C-alpha positions in Angstrom: -48.2 8.4 -56.3 -46.2 5.3 -57.1 -44.8 3.0 -54.4 -41.2 4.2 -55.0 -42.2 7.8 -54.7 -44.2 7.1 -51.5 -41.2 5.2 -50.1 -38.9 8.1 -50.9 -41.3 10.6 -49.3 -41.3 8.5 -46.2 -37.5 8.4 -46.1 -37.3 12.2 -46.5 -39.8 12.7 -43.7 -37.8 10.4 -41.4 -34.6 12.2 -42.3 -36.1 15.6 -41.6 -37.4 14.4 -38.3 -33.9 13.0 -37.3 -32.2 16.2 -38.3 -34.8 18.2 -36.2 -34.2 15.9 -33.2 -30.4 16.3 -33.5 -30.5 20.1 -33.9 -32.9 20.2 -30.9 -30.5 18.3 -28.8 -27.6 20.5 -29.9 -29.7 23.6 -29.1 -30.5 22.3 -25.6 -26.8 21.6 -25.1 -25.8 25.1 -26.2 -28.5 26.6 -23.9 -27.1 24.6 -21.0 -23.6 25.8 -21.8 -24.6 29.5 -21.8 -26.3 28.9 -18.4 -23.2 27.3 -17.0 -21.1 30.3 -18.3 -23.3 32.7 -16.4 -23.1 30.6 -13.2 -19.3 30.3 -13.6 -19.1 34.1 -13.9 -21.2 34.5 -10.8 -19.1 32.2 -8.6 -15.8 33.1 -7.1 -14.0 34.2 -3.9 -15.8 37.6 -3.9 -19.2 36.3 -5.1 -21.6 38.1 -7.4 -25.3 37.6 -7.9 -26.5 36.6 -11.3 -28.4 39.8 -11.7 -25.2 41.8 -11.2 -23.4 39.6 -13.7 -26.1 40.2 -16.3 -26.1 43.9 -15.7 -22.3 44.2 -15.9 -22.2 42.1 -19.1 -24.8 44.4 -20.7 -23.0 47.5 -19.6 -19.8 46.3 -21.3 -16.2 46.4 -20.1 -16.3 50.2 -19.5 -19.2 50.4 -17.2 -19.4 52.7 -14.1 -18.9 50.1 -11.4 -15.2 49.7 -11.7 -14.8 46.9 -9.2 -17.5 44.7 -10.7 -16.1 45.4 -14.2 -12.6 44.4 -13.2 -13.7 41.2 -11.5 -16.0 40.1 -14.3 -14.1 41.3 -17.5 -10.5 41.0 -16.4 -10.5 38.0 -14.0 -13.5 35.8 -14.5 -14.4 36.2 -18.1 -11.0 35.0 -19.5 -11.2 31.9 -17.2 -14.7 31.1 -18.3 -14.1 31.6 -22.0 -10.8 29.6 -21.7 -12.8 26.8 -20.1 -15.2 26.8 -23.1 -12.3 26.8 -25.7 -10.3 24.1 -23.9 -13.3 21.9 -23.4 -14.2 22.4 -27.1 -10.7 21.5 -28.3 -10.5 18.4 -26.1 -14.0 17.3 -27.2 -13.3 17.6 -30.9 -9.9 16.1 -30.5 -11.2 13.1 -28.6 -14.0 12.6 -31.1 -11.5 12.6 -34.0 -9.1 10.3 -32.2 -11.7 7.8 -31.3 -13.0 7.8 -34.9 -9.6 7.4 -36.7 -8.4 4.7 -34.2 -11.8 2.9 -33.9 -11.2 2.8 -30.2 -13.6 4.1 -27.6 -10.9 4.6 -25.0 -8.8 6.8 -27.3 -8.3 10.4 -26.3 -5.4 13.0 -26.3 -4.9 12.2 -22.6 -4.8 8.4 -22.9 -2.4 8.4 -25.9 0.2 10.5 -24.3 -0.3 14.0 -25.9 -1.2 15.6 -22.5 1.8 13.8 -20.8 4.0 15.3 -23.5 2.7 18.8 -22.8 3.2 18.2 -19.1 6.8 17.2 -19.7 7.4 20.2 -21.9 6.0 22.6 -19.3 8.0 20.9 -16.5 11.1 21.2 -18.6 10.5 25.0 -19.2 9.8 25.6 -15.5 12.9 23.8 -14.3 15.4 25.2 -16.9 13.6 28.3 -18.1 15.9 30.6 -16.1 18.7 29.8 -18.5 16.8 31.3 -21.4 16.0 35.0 -22.1 12.3 34.3 -22.6 9.8 35.0 -19.8 8.1 32.1 -18.1 4.5 33.0 -19.3 5.8 32.6 -22.9 8.3 29.7 -22.5 6.1 27.3 -20.5 3.1 27.2 -23.0 5.5 27.3 -26.0 7.5 24.3 -24.6 4.2 22.4 -23.9 3.0 23.1 -27.4 6.2 21.9 -29.0 6.3 18.7 -26.9 2.8 17.9 -27.8 3.6 18.2 -31.6 6.7 16.1 -31.0 4.7 13.4 -29.3 2.3 13.3 -32.3 5.3 13.0 -34.7 6.8 10.2 -32.5 3.6 8.2 -32.4 3.1 8.5 -36.2 6.8 7.7 -36.9 6.7 4.6 -34.8 3.4 3.5 -36.2 4.6 4.2 -39.8 7.3 1.5 -39.4 4.7 -1.2 -39.2 1.8 0.5 -41.0 -0.6 3.1 -39.8 -3.3 0.8 -38.6 -5.5 1.7 -35.6 -4.0 -1.0 -33.5 -0.3 0.1 -34.1 -1.2 3.8 -33.5 -2.8 2.9 -30.2 0.2 0.8 -29.1 2.5 3.6 -30.2 0.5 6.1 -28.3 0.6 4.0 -25.1 4.4 3.7 -25.4 4.7 7.5 -25.8 2.4 8.0 -22.8 4.7 6.0 -20.5 7.8 7.6 -22.0 6.7 11.1 -21.2 5.2 10.2 -17.8 8.6 8.7 -16.9 10.4 11.8 -18.1 8.0 13.9 -16.0 8.8 11.8 -12.9 12.5 12.2 -13.5 12.2 16.0 -13.7 10.1 16.0 -10.5 12.7 13.9 -8.7 15.5 16.2 -9.7 13.6 19.5 -9.0 14.1 21.7 -5.9 11.0 22.0 -3.6 10.1 25.4 -5.1 10.3 24.2 -8.7 8.5 21.0 -7.9 5.6 23.0 -6.4 5.2 24.9 -9.7 5.5 21.7 -11.8 2.8 19.9 -9.7 0.4 22.9 -9.8 0.7 23.0 -13.6 0.1 19.3 -13.9 -3.1 19.6 -11.9 -4.7 21.7 -14.7 -6.2 25.1 -13.7 -8.0 27.9 -15.4 -6.8 30.5 -12.9 -3.9 31.8 -15.1 -6.1 32.4 -18.1 -5.9 35.9 -19.6 -7.2 37.6 -22.7 -3.9 36.8 -24.5 -4.0 33.1 -23.9 -7.7 33.1 -24.8 -6.9 34.8 -28.1 -4.2 32.3 -28.9 -6.3 29.3 -28.2 -9.3 30.7 -30.1 -7.1 31.3 -33.1 -5.8 27.8 -33.2 -9.3 26.4 -32.8 -10.6 28.6 -35.5 -7.8 27.5 -37.9 -8.5 23.8 -37.2 -12.3 23.9 -37.4 -12.7 24.4 -41.2 -10.5 21.2 -41.8 -12.5 19.2 -39.2 -15.8 20.3 -40.7 -14.6 19.6 -44.2 -13.8 15.9 -43.2 -17.1 15.4 -41.3 -18.5 13.1 -44.1 -15.2 11.2 -44.4 -15.0 10.6 -40.6 -18.6 9.4 -40.7 -17.8 7.0 -43.5 -14.7 5.8 -41.5 -17.1 4.5 -38.8 -18.1 1.8 -41.2 -14.6 0.3 -41.0 -11.4 0.7 -43.1 -12.4 -1.9 -45.7 -15.8 -0.5 -46.4 -14.5 3.1 -46.4 -11.8 2.3 -48.8 -14.2 0.5 -51.1 -16.2 3.7 -51.3 -13.2 5.7 -52.4 -11.9 7.1 -49.1 -8.2 7.5 -48.7 -8.0 6.2 -45.1 -4.3 6.7 -44.5 -4.4 10.3 -45.7 -7.5 11.0 -43.5 -5.7 9.5 -40.5 -2.6 11.6 -41.1 -4.5 14.8 -41.5 -6.7 14.1 -38.4 -3.7 13.2 -36.3 -2.1 16.5 -37.0 -5.3 18.4 -36.2 -5.7 16.5 -32.9 -2.2 17.4 -31.9 -2.8 21.0 -32.6 -6.1 21.1 -30.7 -4.6 19.2 -27.8 -1.5 21.5 -27.7 -3.7 24.6 -27.8 -5.9 23.2 -25.0 -3.3 22.1 -22.4 -0.3 24.4 -23.1 -1.9 27.3 -21.1 -4.1 25.6 -18.5 -2.1 22.4 -17.8 -3.1 18.7 -18.0 -6.9 18.0 -18.0 -8.0 14.4 -18.3 -11.2 12.5 -19.2 -12.8 15.5 -21.1 -11.5 14.3 -24.4 -12.6 10.7 -23.5 -16.1 11.3 -22.2 -17.3 14.2 -24.4 -17.3 12.1 -27.7 -19.4 9.4 -26.0 -21.9 12.1 -24.8 -22.1 13.5 -28.3 -22.7 10.1 -30.0 -25.4 9.2 -27.5 -27.1 12.5 -28.2 -26.8 12.9 -32.0 -25.5 9.7 -33.3 -22.5 9.0 -35.6 -23.0 11.7 -38.2 -20.0 14.0 -37.6 -21.9 17.0 -39.0 -23.7 17.0 -35.7 -21.3 15.0 -33.5 -18.5 17.6 -33.9 -20.4 20.6 -32.6 -22.0 18.4 -29.9 -18.6 17.0 -28.8 -17.3 20.5 -28.6 -20.3 21.7 -26.6 -20.2 18.6 -24.3 -16.5 19.1 -23.6 -17.1 22.8 -22.7 -20.0 21.7 -20.4 -18.0 19.1 -18.6 -15.1 21.5 -18.0 -17.3 24.5 -17.0 -19.3 22.1 -14.7 -16.0 21.1 -13.1 -15.1 24.8 -12.6 -18.4 25.6 -11.0 -18.2 22.6 -8.7 -14.7 23.5 -7.7 -15.8 27.1 -6.8 -18.8 25.7 -4.9 -16.9 23.4 -2.6 -13.9 25.7 -2.1 -14.8 29.3 -2.9 -11.7 30.8 -1.1 -9.1 28.6 -2.7 -10.5 27.3 -6.0 -9.6 23.6 -6.6 -7.9 23.1 -10.0 -10.4 21.8 -12.6 -8.0 19.0 -13.6 -8.5 17.3 -10.2 -12.3 17.5 -10.5 -12.4 16.2 -14.0 -10.2 13.3 -13.1 -12.4 12.3 -10.1 -15.7 12.8 -12.0 -14.4 11.1 -15.1 -14.0 7.7 -13.4 -17.8 7.2 -12.8 -18.5 8.6 -16.3 -16.1 6.1 -17.8 -17.7 3.2 -15.8 -21.1 4.3 -17.1 -19.7 4.3 -20.7 -18.3 0.8 -20.3 -21.5 -0.5 -18.7 -23.7 0.9 -21.5 -21.7 -0.8 -24.3 -23.1 -4.0 -25.6 -20.9 -7.1 -26.2 -21.3 -6.9 -29.9 -21.3 -3.1 -30.2 -18.7 -1.4 -32.5 -16.2 1.0 -30.9 
């Protein structure tokens, strides 16, 4: 065997070992997510042992124990699955946004998309009585529309000066403050009853999840995923920088536009039904990169799994500390996200790329 062939064989062996390590890390994360799903299904105001949860799951939604079936399949299961879907949407959206903006602090929450959704929901809650649509349709539809509007506004402002990462970030921060100010204005104008509804929505909660909302979120995620997966190599290449990626034939501006639209759709699907949930889209991408590296073929599913784990972990923790009146998960993720963010900042070396 020649030296070149031997070197190639060593590289192949090293690559296979790296792939095995990354797949193993992803498998462990998925197993942890499944365990958290079972724990989340077992926790609640009425309680339910894990053995009963497993038996009811195996029996299906038409088992003999009507009370256990109703609690598990009609109340808790939609909340748990919605937590998985929302966490996955925010994790993938955060990973894409940090990649296309080359900014470790970029996320749907920090760039104003979630604030836009909150304003849309507050607008529908406050003035929805003047429209013929029911609230459970109007509120998420308004939140979805405002999120897409925020995306268009960010991109329009950035396009005036060139869609560079720096301009996109500055435009996103401007949009964040704009919609937060509009939220505050609506809260100031609202009556006490309407204000209570707006504030509860802004907390972020899985309690209102249903099979209908789960289906809508799942469909949007399923539509976006093929495009995200198709761009995995391009997004990995973009981590080398705009100049290097362009020199290798990548159309950076087209990739940014496409990814920006996908992020807006994923964010809208994530927050329009459950409310504003922060830090998941910021922390999950860092967890994914620490576990499997920059290769987006592995980072995308890991970011989705990490986002789901963070959100379900917050749900389980909220049920443990307050079983009778479950604390909204948005409050838990906001509190837990602060030390996570400090750890991320502390781990970053001075010369490390975003």
